N, C-alpha and C positions, 0 to 999 in steps of 0.2 A: 437404566444404567447397566452397562455390560461389564462383566468381571471375568478376567482370565485367571485361572488357577493352575498350579503345578502340584502334582502329588507323586509320591513314591509308595510302593507297596511290595510286600512279600506275598506273592500270589499263591503260595502253597495251599492255603485253606479256602481259597476263593474260586468261584466258577468263571473267572475271567472278568473283563471290563463290562461288557454290555448287559443291560438289565434283562432278567429272565423272570418268568412267572413264579419260580420258586425262590427268588431272591438270592442272597449270598454272592452278589457281584459288587465290584467297586462302584459302579454307577448307582446301584440300589442304595448302598450305604451313604453315598454323598447326597443323593436326592432326599433320603430320609432325614438327614441332618439339616439340610437347607429348608425342608418343610417345617422343622421345629423352629428354626431361626426366624423365618419369614411368615410363619403361620398360614402358609398356603403352598400348593405344589409348585416346585421350581424344577424346570427341565434342564438337565446337564447335557451339553454337547461336547463330544470328545474329539481329539486329534486322530483317533482310530480305535480299534478294538484289540484286545489281547485274549489269547486262549486261556482256558482253565489251567492254573498252575504256573503261568508265565509271570515274571516279575517286572518291575519298572523302577527306574531311578528318576525319570522325568516323563510323566504322562500329563499332557496339557488338556485342559477342558475350559469351557466358558458357560456362563449362565447369565440371565437377565433378571435383575431384581433391584428395587430401590432400597438404599441403605443410608440412613441419616447419620450414622456414627463414623468413626475413623476407620481407615483400612486395616490397621493393626488389630482393632477390635473385631472386625469381621473375620480375620484370620484366626484369632483366638477362639471365637465362637464356633467356627467350623471345625477346628482341630479337636476341641475338647470332647466332642460327642462321638468320635469315630472309634471303631474297634481297633484293637492291637493289630498291627500289620498294615495299616493304612495311615499315611501321614500327608497332610496338605502343608506344604512349606512355603508357598508363595501365593499371594493374591494381589492383583493389580487392576485398576480401572482402565478399560481400553475403549477404543472407538467402536461404534456400532457396526463398522465395516469389517471388524475382525471376526473371523470364524475359526474355531479350533481345528476343524477338519479342512475346510476349503481354502484356508490361507496357508496351509502347510506347504513347505518347499521340499522337505525331505526328512528322513529319520535315520537314526543309528541304532542298530541292534548288536548285542554281543552274545555269543553262545559259548559256554564254558564246558570244556572237557577236563577230565582228571585222569592221568595215567595211574593205574592201580586203583585205589579206593580213597575217595575224599574223606577227610576227617569229619566228625559229626557236625562241627560248627560251619562247615562248608557244603555238606552233602545236599542240603535243601536247594542249593543254587548252582549245582554242577552235575554233569553226567559222568559218572565213573565208568571208565573203559575196562577196568580190570587188568589182568596181567597180559593181555594181548599186545604184541608189539605194534607200534604205529609208525608209519613212514610219513613224517611231517612234510618232507620235501615233495612227495607225491601229492599230498593234499594241497600244497601251495601251487603246484603246477596245474592241478585241476581247477582250483579256484579262479585262475585267470580267465577261464572260459565263461565265467558267470558275470564278468565285468562288461558293461556297455548297455546299449539299448536293445532289448530283445523281447520276444514273446515268451513269457515264462510259464505258459500253460502246463508244461511238463512238471513244474515244481509247485504248482498250486494244488488246492484240494477243493472239492465241492463243499459249499457252505450249507448249513442246515436250513437256512431260510431261502435257499435256491437263488439268491441274488448273484448275478454273474458280474464280476469285476473286470475292468479292462486289463487283459493280460500283458500289455506292453508296458514295461517298466524300464527306467534308466537307473542302473546300478553302477555307481562310480567307485565303489570300494568293496573288495572282498579279500580280506587279509587273514592268513593263518599265522598266528604268533605263538611260539612255544618257549616256555621258560621252566626248566625243571620238570616237575610233574604236571604242570598246568599248560593247557593248550586253549587258545581263544580264537574263535571265528569272529571277526569284526566286519560288519557290512554297513554301508551307507547307500541310500538310494532315494529316488523320488517317491517310492511307495512299494508295498509288498502285497502279494496275494495271500489268501487265507492259508496258513501253515507253510508259507513259502520259505521263511528263514529256517524253520525246523527241518524242512525237506532238504534244503541246501546243506545244512549241518550234517544230517544223517547220511546223505549221499557222499559228501566229502570224506566222512569217516569211513565209509565203505571202501573208498579209494585208499585211505591210509592203512586200512587193515588188509590190503592186498586183494580184495574181492573183485575189483575192477580196475582197469587202466585209467589214468587221468583223461585220456582222449575220449573215453566213453561218456564223460560228463557233457562234452560238446555234442556228442551224438544224441544224448537224451534231450538236451536243450533244443537242438534243431528239430527234433521229432514233434515237438509241441503237443505231445500226448503223455499223460500221466500213466506210468506203468509200475510193475512190481520192482523195477530196478531202483526206484526212488524210495528211500527209506526216511520216515519221519522220526527225528530224534525226540526224546522225551522233553516235555514242556519245561521241566524244572531247570534245565540248563540255559534257558533263554531269558534275556533281560532287555527291555526297551530302555536305552540309555539317554537318548536325546531326540528332541523334535525341533526341526529348523523352520524358521519363518522368514 
């Protein structure tokens, strides 16, 4: 029996999604809870991985296990043993052909900035810019260069496991929306390289701060080479919002 789950988490105190030898990842806690429920190891497969400190509103995963009780009972069993900061809010029986990673059509991420300093109840989830003036229109102009199918090598980063992802991605949305003190980068695409969204966010902020012209973003993208011009924004401002199938 294959089960698809959806979870949300505050990534502040976790080391990202993917299991590590030291534990303290979302995958580690889910698999530990499933081990208790099914009395045997259960492997969790994810729609993707998130970095340490990154948050999620909808992170999709699947696992295979036989369950003789109702689906709501499985959801309750899974939720009750997880630490604060992780919540599984949906479980559904799916076809064996479904795969949380390989069936994915796209994802939506949101990166949050705050002009000035975010209040305490928001500071865990947003990057405070301080009192520096930000040119939102320049950021919007620069963001247009990131839309489309491109080789995003310049905005990716080397992974610790040395696995090389395909750098060609189709990004169909990169919007910069501002309202009051809050600025959001909203992006949707077929997939993203390691630290790609944070690199996009950090570099667009550099444009907004007047440290580079909007057209420089296109030059960086076309170079296909990671350089010091690409700034990686802090992880706490990033949230995985939606996974499309």
